[in-house]
N, C-alpha and C positions, 0 to 999 in steps of 0.2 A: 478526603483524599485517599488514594491506597499508597503506602509502602511501597518501595522499588521492591523488597523480599515479597511480598504478598503478590504482586503483580509479575514477579519473574514466576511464581509458584503456580502462578493462573494458566502462565503462558506455556510452562511444562507440563500442565493436568491438560491443558486441552491441546495440545502437540501428543500425547499419547492416546487421546481418545481417536484424533484424526491416523494416526498411525496402526491403530486398532482396525478402523474403516477400511484402511489402504491395503493392512496384511489378508483381510475377509476378502477382499475383492479378489485376490491373487488365484482363490480358488478356482476364479470363472477360466474358460478357456483362454490360452494365448496365441493369436495368431500374428504373425509379420505384417508391419506395416498397415496394425488396425489400432484403434484406440480400446484397449480392454484391461480391466486388472488393475495393477498398482502404476499410480501416476505419480512423478515427481515435477515440479516444473522451477526454475529459475529465471527470473527476468532482471536487468540492472541498464541501467542508460542514463541518459542525460534530458533535463526539461527544464521547465518554467513554474516557479511557484510565488504565489502571491498568497501572503500573512496578513491577516487586518483585524483590526476589533474597532467597533464602533462605540462612542460613548455620549454622554452628556454634552454638549458644546463642539463635537466633533470626533474623527477618528486617528489612528495609528496604526501604520502598517509597513510594509517593505514586499520587495519581489525582486528578483530575478534569477539567474540561472541554478539550478538544482540537481543535484544525484537521486537518484531511485532507485530500489531495489525491493522487490517482491518473492516470498519462496512460499509454495503452493504444496501442498500434500495430501492425497488420499486415494480415491480410487472410484473406477468407470462401475455404475449401480445398474444402468442401460447402455447396449451401442452406442458410442460416440458423447454417451452424455456422463460428468465425472463429479462427483460432491470433494470438496476437499475444504481442509482449513487453511487461511493463508493469513501471514505476517507480511505487513507491508510497512514502507516508509518512503518518506521524501525529507532532504536536508539541504538548507540552505546556508551558505558559509557568508562570514563576514558582512551582516546583511547592514544597508543602509536605510534607519526609518525614517518616514517623514508623517508628520503630524499636519493634519489637516483640521483649522477651526471653522467652524459655520460660517462664521464672517466672511471666509475665504482665504484669511492668511495660514501662512503654511510656514514650517520650519524643517528642516533634515539634520540627522546627526549619524555618524558613520560608527559603527561598533564592530569588535572584535567577538570572533566566535562563531556559534552555530545555532539555528532552530531545526529542529527533528519534531516532525510529524508524524506519528506511525499509529498502524490500527494491528486488530485480530479478529478475524471475524471467519463465519461460513459462507462459500461460495458453491458455486457452479459454473463449469465448462461444458459447451458443447461444441463438438469438432464438426464441421461440415466437410464430408468426405466426398470425391478422392482428392479436392483442393487440398485438404489440411489446414483450413482456414479453424479459425477458434473465437469463440465470443466466449469471455466469461466477466462474474459480476461477484464480488463478497460483498457482505454486508457485517456488519461488528461494531467493535468499541474504537476509540479513535482515543489519542493522548498528545500534547504538546509539551515539550521539554525545550530547554535555551539553556546554552552556556554565552553569556553575555558581558565582556570586560570583567573578566572574573569573578565574575557572579554566576549563580543559578537558579532556574524559575523551571517550575511544575506545576502543569494545571491540572484540574481533576477531570477525569474520563468521562467522553464526551462519545459522538457519534462519527464512525469510519466507515467510508466507502471505497472500493476499489473496482476499475472498471478497465477491463483488457479487451482489445481486438488485435489479433495474432495471424501470422502466415508463418508456416515453418516446413521447411524439407527434410526427409527422412534421410539420415547419415548411418543408418543401421537397421535393422530389424525391429527395433525397438525405441529408437530416439530419434528425435528431430530438432534441429534448430531454425532459427527465422529471427524475424524484426516483429516489434507489435508495438502499435500506441497505446497510451493507456490516462486514463484521467483518476487522480486521488482526491478526495476532499476529506477532510476533517474539520468537525465543528465542536469544541468544547468548551466548558465555562470555566470564567478565569475571573476569580469574584464576582460582580453583579453583571458580567458583562459577556459575551460569546467572543471566542477568538477562531476565527475562521482561515482554514487554508485550502487552496486550491493549486492541483500542479497538474499539467500535463508535460508527457514525454514522451521519449521514442528509445525505443529500447531493445538489445538484443535478447532473444527468448531462445530457451532450452527445455527440452519435454523428455522426460524418459514415463514411457507406457507402453 
């Protein structure tokens, strides 16, 4: 299991690597209302999250309204195609856990706190011009942490995936704002089982490029 300090160090190192790519890409000529050079994208919004864990004899899970945020940093390597590092996370608050047995019986329990599933990875974004639509995918590592009823839980590191499709409108020569749809998938080992999180969201999107 990664300690929190080691995890943050990896995030910082990764961010500096992506920043180097972004700064190198600024050497490319920059034209107004085109996708070239440095790229920074921020998205945030609301969605629906489902977190579940299957085990011997049944399953346990929760679902509900979630908040989602993602930050991408990188640069355009060929016209309209960017490579970037991305941090993404989805959070569900005060979840109600449902336990389902293979026999069909079930119980539920309300908890106070939150579950955060996050990821860090390398992604690509393709801009379809002149519509300024974009498709983006990031693959990397994922992790889930929880603060439930004043107790802390943390999984080992697993797999993380972030997919986006968005539409933006230019508000300046280098910046656009718009909307996006998102799918996050995080699968992480928890003891001898896997804890799986799926989140779909509608987001506000802003890109500087």
